[in-house]
Backbone as JSON Lines, residues from 0, in Angstrom:
{"i":0,"aa":"M","n":[-30.17,-36.6,2.9],"ca":[-30.06,-35.24,3.32],"c":[-28.78,-34.98,3.52]}
{"i":1,"aa":"S","n":[-28.58,-33.31,3.23],"ca":[-27.13,-32.64,3.04],"c":[-27.15,-31.88,4.4]}
{"i":2,"aa":"I","n":[-25.79,-31.45,4.43],"ca":[-25.44,-30.76,5.42],"c":[-25.81,-29.23,5.48]}
{"i":3,"aa":"D","n":[-26.46,-28.81,6.23],"ca":[-27.01,-27.34,6.45],"c":[-25.75,-26.37,6.87]}
{"i":4,"aa":"E","n":[-24.88,-26.14,5.88],"ca":[-24.04,-25.26,5.78],"c":[-24.25,-23.86,6.8]}
{"i":5,"aa":"S","n":[-25.41,-23.43,6.82],"ca":[-25.53,-22.27,7.53],"c":[-25.8,-22.39,9.13]}
{"i":6,"aa":"L","n":[-26.35,-23.44,9.45],"ca":[-26.64,-23.95,10.75],"c":[-24.98,-24.25,11.38]}
{"i":7,"aa":"I","n":[-24.29,-25.08,10.43],"ca":[-23.04,-25.38,10.68],"c":[-21.77,-24.16,11.12]}
{"i":8,"aa":"Q","n":[-22.25,-23.01,10.14],"ca":[-21.41,-22.19,10.46],"c":[-21.66,-21.24,11.74]}
{"i":9,"aa":"G","n":[-22.98,-21.15,12.04],"ca":[-23.58,-20.48,13.14],"c":[-22.76,-21.3,14.56]}
{"i":10,"aa":"L","n":[-22.79,-22.71,14.57],"ca":[-22.22,-23.27,15.57],"c":[-20.76,-23.22,15.81]}
{"i":11,"aa":"R","n":[-20.18,-22.93,14.14],"ca":[-18.69,-22.58,14.4],"c":[-18.49,-21.34,14.99]}
{"i":12,"aa":"Q","n":[-19.21,-20.33,14.59],"ca":[-19.0,-19.27,15.12],"c":[-19.3,-19.08,16.66]}
{"i":13,"aa":"S","n":[-20.02,-19.83,17.19],"ca":[-20.49,-19.77,18.68],"c":[-19.29,-20.53,19.09]}
{"i":14,"aa":"L","n":[-18.69,-21.46,18.71],"ca":[-17.59,-22.38,19.26],"c":[-16.43,-21.24,19.12]}
{"i":15,"aa":"E","n":[-16.13,-20.6,18.23],"ca":[-14.96,-19.9,17.98],"c":[-14.86,-18.6,18.99]}
{"i":16,"aa":"A","n":[-15.99,-18.46,19.58],"ca":[-16.0,-17.03,20.54],"c":[-15.57,-17.86,22.04]}
{"i":17,"aa":"D","n":[-15.26,-19.31,22.12],"ca":[-14.71,-19.74,22.98],"c":[-13.33,-20.37,22.59]}
{"i":18,"aa":"D","n":[-12.82,-19.94,21.79],"ca":[-11.73,-20.45,21.02],"c":[-11.57,-21.9,20.6]}
{"i":19,"aa":"Y","n":[-12.71,-22.44,20.21],"ca":[-13.01,-23.96,19.73],"c":[-12.82,-23.9,18.12]}
{"i":20,"aa":"H","n":[-12.56,-24.68,17.48],"ca":[-12.87,-24.86,16.19],"c":[-13.34,-26.06,15.81]}
{"i":21,"aa":"L","n":[-14.73,-26.36,14.87],"ca":[-15.04,-27.56,14.33],"c":[-14.77,-27.94,12.87]}
{"i":22,"aa":"D","n":[-14.5,-29.17,12.89],"ca":[-14.47,-29.83,11.62],"c":[-15.18,-30.79,11.47]}
{"i":23,"aa":"V","n":[-16.34,-30.98,10.57],"ca":[-17.1,-32.01,10.48],"c":[-16.94,-32.75,8.83]}
{"i":24,"aa":"A","n":[-17.26,-33.89,8.58],"ca":[-17.28,-34.7,7.51],"c":[-18.26,-35.87,7.5]}
{"i":25,"aa":"V","n":[-19.01,-35.95,6.69],"ca":[-20.19,-36.87,6.23],"c":[-19.84,-37.77,5.16]}
{"i":26,"aa":"D","n":[-20.16,-39.14,5.4],"ca":[-19.83,-40.28,4.56],"c":[-21.29,-41.09,4.68]}
{"i":27,"aa":"G","n":[-21.98,-40.96,3.66],"ca":[-23.3,-41.63,3.58],"c":[-24.08,-41.55,4.95]}
{"i":28,"aa":"D","n":[-24.52,-42.47,5.6],"ca":[-25.15,-42.05,6.9],"c":[-24.41,-42.08,8.29]}
{"i":29,"aa":"A","n":[-22.97,-41.74,7.92],"ca":[-22.19,-41.54,9.04],"c":[-21.35,-40.16,9.04]}
{"i":30,"aa":"A","n":[-21.18,-39.82,10.13],"ca":[-20.36,-38.53,10.29],"c":[-19.15,-38.5,11.3]}
{"i":31,"aa":"S","n":[-18.15,-37.5,11.04],"ca":[-17.28,-37.31,12.08],"c":[-17.18,-35.83,12.49]}
{"i":32,"aa":"A","n":[-17.03,-35.75,13.69],"ca":[-16.84,-34.16,14.09],"c":[-15.51,-34.17,15.04]}
{"i":33,"aa":"T","n":[-14.69,-33.05,14.88],"ca":[-13.63,-32.81,15.58],"c":[-13.69,-31.41,16.1]}
{"i":34,"aa":"I","n":[-13.76,-31.52,17.39],"ca":[-13.51,-29.9,17.86],"c":[-12.21,-29.96,18.58]}
{"i":35,"aa":"T","n":[-11.24,-28.74,18.21],"ca":[-10.06,-28.63,18.41],"c":[-9.89,-27.1,19.38]}
{"i":36,"aa":"A","n":[-8.96,-27.18,20.26],"ca":[-8.93,-25.81,21.14],"c":[-7.77,-25.16,20.48]}
{"i":37,"aa":"G","n":[-8.16,-23.77,21.12],"ca":[-6.97,-22.78,20.79],"c":[-6.57,-22.59,22.16]}
{"i":38,"aa":"P","n":[-5.52,-21.81,22.27],"ca":[-4.54,-21.47,23.38],"c":[-5.8,-21.05,24.62]}
{"i":39,"aa":"D","n":[-6.55,-20.37,24.33],"ca":[-7.58,-19.57,25.26],"c":[-8.87,-20.34,25.59]}
{"i":40,"aa":"A","n":[-8.94,-21.63,25.09],"ca":[-10.25,-22.25,25.16],"c":[-10.14,-22.8,26.76]}
{"i":41,"aa":"C","n":[-11.26,-23.18,27.05],"ca":[-11.49,-23.88,28.56],"c":[-12.62,-24.98,28.29]}
{"i":42,"aa":"A","n":[-12.11,-26.1,28.98],"ca":[-12.99,-27.24,29.05],"c":[-14.31,-27.15,29.34]}
{"i":43,"aa":"E","n":[-14.27,-26.29,30.18],"ca":[-15.89,-26.21,30.79],"c":[-17.01,-25.45,29.74]}
{"i":44,"aa":"C","n":[-16.4,-24.91,28.66],"ca":[-17.2,-24.05,27.66],"c":[-17.94,-25.11,26.68]}
{"i":45,"aa":"L","n":[-17.44,-26.27,26.94],"ca":[-18.19,-27.29,25.76],"c":[-19.19,-28.11,26.59]}
{"i":46,"aa":"V","n":[-20.36,-28.44,25.8],"ca":[-21.39,-29.3,26.13],"c":[-20.72,-30.8,26.19]}
{"i":47,"aa":"P","n":[-21.7,-31.74,26.81],"ca":[-21.09,-33.28,26.92],"c":[-21.05,-33.69,25.34]}
{"i":48,"aa":"K","n":[-20.27,-34.31,25.12],"ca":[-20.31,-35.2,23.91],"c":[-21.62,-35.35,23.12]}
{"i":49,"aa":"E","n":[-22.3,-36.11,24.04],"ca":[-23.66,-36.56,23.47],"c":[-24.72,-35.34,23.2]}
{"i":50,"aa":"L","n":[-24.76,-34.45,23.84],"ca":[-25.53,-33.12,23.63],"c":[-24.8,-32.57,22.17]}
{"i":51,"aa":"M","n":[-23.64,-32.67,22.08],"ca":[-23.17,-31.84,21.06],"c":[-23.75,-32.7,19.79]}
{"i":52,"aa":"K","n":[-23.74,-34.21,19.85],"ca":[-23.92,-35.01,18.66],"c":[-25.42,-34.9,18.57]}
{"i":53,"aa":"R","n":[-26.44,-34.32,19.54],"ca":[-27.72,-34.37,19.13],"c":[-27.95,-32.81,18.46]}
{"i":54,"aa":"M","n":[-27.08,-32.17,18.68],"ca":[-27.24,-30.89,18.3],"c":[-26.89,-30.79,16.68]}
{"i":55,"aa":"L","n":[-25.75,-31.5,16.43],"ca":[-25.12,-31.76,15.07],"c":[-26.12,-32.65,14.09]}
{"i":56,"aa":"S","n":[-26.77,-33.59,14.69],"ca":[-27.34,-34.43,13.91],"c":[-28.76,-33.99,12.97]}
{"i":57,"aa":"P","n":[-29.25,-33.09,13.23],"ca":[-29.95,-32.06,12.27],"c":[-29.32,-31.15,11.29]}
{"i":58,"aa":"M","n":[-27.88,-31.16,11.54],"ca":[-27.39,-30.03,10.68],"c":[-26.67,-30.78,9.64]}
{"i":59,"aa":"L","n":[-26.09,-32.38,10.17],"ca":[-25.3,-32.93,9.42],"c":[-26.24,-34.1,8.5]}
{"i":60,"aa":"G","n":[-27.48,-34.19,9.03],"ca":[-28.43,-35.36,8.38],"c":[-27.84,-36.77,8.66]}
{"i":61,"aa":"V","n":[-27.52,-36.74,9.92],"ca":[-27.09,-38.06,10.36],"c":[-27.64,-38.36,11.69]}
{"i":62,"aa":"A","n":[-27.84,-39.63,11.97],"ca":[-28.39,-39.98,13.76],"c":[-27.39,-39.84,14.74]}
{"i":63,"aa":"P","n":[-27.53,-39.27,15.62],"ca":[-26.77,-38.96,16.41],"c":[-25.53,-39.98,17.12]}
{"i":64,"aa":"E","n":[-26.25,-41.17,16.85],"ca":[-25.38,-42.54,17.15],"c":[-24.42,-42.62,16.06]}
{"i":65,"aa":"R","n":[-24.62,-42.09,14.85],"ca":[-23.69,-42.56,13.89],"c":[-22.8,-41.38,13.51]}
{"i":66,"aa":"I","n":[-22.51,-40.36,14.55],"ca":[-21.51,-39.5,14.38],"c":[-20.73,-39.61,15.55]}
{"i":67,"aa":"E","n":[-19.36,-39.68,15.05],"ca":[-18.2,-39.99,15.84],"c":[-17.61,-38.84,16.57]}
{"i":68,"aa":"M","n":[-17.65,-38.16,17.64],"ca":[-17.11,-37.2,17.99],"c":[-15.95,-36.81,18.85]}
{"i":69,"aa":"T","n":[-15.15,-36.23,18.53],"ca":[-13.76,-36.12,19.24],"c":[-13.52,-34.82,19.54]}
{"i":70,"aa":"Y","n":[-13.32,-34.63,21.04],"ca":[-12.98,-33.59,21.59],"c":[-11.43,-33.11,21.91]}
{"i":71,"aa":"P","n":[-11.16,-31.93,22.42],"ca":[-9.63,-31.75,22.75],"c":[-9.34,-32.23,23.74]}
{"i":72,"aa":"V","n":[-10.13,-32.76,24.87],"ca":[-9.89,-33.3,25.95],"c":[-11.16,-34.09,26.23]}
{"i":73,"aa":"E","n":[-10.97,-35.04,27.38],"ca":[-12.17,-35.34,27.59],"c":[-12.66,-34.56,28.69]}
{"i":74,"aa":"V","n":[-13.82,-34.27,28.75],"ca":[-14.9,-33.4,29.48],"c":[-15.89,-34.22,29.91]}
{"i":75,"aa":"H","n":[-16.44,-33.43,31.05],"ca":[-17.85,-34.2,31.56],"c":[-17.52,-35.62,31.85]}
{"i":76,"aa":"A","n":[-16.77,-36.04,32.69],"ca":[-16.48,-37.21,33.0],"c":[-17.73,-38.11,33.16]}
{"i":77,"aa":"G","n":[-17.85,-39.56,32.93],"ca":[-19.02,-40.35,33.18],"c":[-19.76,-40.1,32.09]}
{"i":78,"aa":"E","n":[-19.53,-39.79,31.13],"ca":[-20.3,-40.0,29.72],"c":[-19.8,-41.19,28.99]}
């Protein structure tokens, strides 16, 4: 399965509205996703990492547990 660029772009636009930026890379059956924050971003605006992985999974064609997710700060303590 390939990356659904139109869905990824929609998610990027949504994140950019809160001053976050998304970079993704797929390597076979694994992926990495990094969200970085701009100066006006707030930690409360991000969903928990596990939810973000489930959102990205169909867009990337990779199982959620095979996505390495990096956030700019650790949010949603207890995950």
